[in-house]
C-alpha positions, 0 to 999 in steps of 0.5 A: 101554136106554143110549139111553133112559137118555141121553135121560132124563138129557139132558132132565133136565139141559135142564130144570135148566140151562135159563133159567126161562120165568117166575118165581113171584110173592112178597110181602114185607110186608102188604097192606091189603085195604081200601086197597091198589090193584089193582097192589099186590093183584096182587103176591100169589101167585095173584092176577092183574089180574082177581082184583085188580079183583074184590077192589077192586069187592067192597070198594067195596060191602062193606069187608072186616071180616076177612081170611076174607071174601076167600073171597067173591071168585070164584076165591079159596078157603080154601086160598089165604086160609090161604096168604096170611094172613101177608101180608093185613090189613084195618087199618093201612098197606100195606107190601108190596113185590114179590119175584121168586122164581126157579122153582127155589126156588118149589115146583114139582110133580115132573116125570113120567117118560116112559112106558115102552115095551112089551116087544117081541113074541116071534117067531112059532114056526117052521112045523111041516112033516112030513119030506119035504114042501115047507115053506110060504113063510116070510119069509127071516129065519125060513127061515134059523132053521128051515133043516134042521128036520124036525118031525112034525105034532102 
């Protein structure tokens, strides 16, 4: 049990102390959906180069009248628009600047604990032998436990 606890603590410390593999994206300011280029749109969390290109292609055909029209882009839902609403606009200048948020500060899902090991199987019962008869062959470890036992048959 101590070994399992030590391994869990070591893994947890490794995750906390280790350098982050990547940092989360963040935006400080406002992004105008009708005038921002793909690079600025890519600063938004959850929007990569492919979605930014889709936004630019959509606005060439249909300029955005409201921020809610962003849900028409494949891969962008109402939840994402709700999360980004404070940083989105359809009129005015784009004032967005990229902010790198460390992984420890970014909301990350809690880590799952390792699966628990099943309990060990109980030892098989000793063989029952009538008194005075030779016992059937048994493993050496089990024979040591049952030495001198004389059981009556059921």
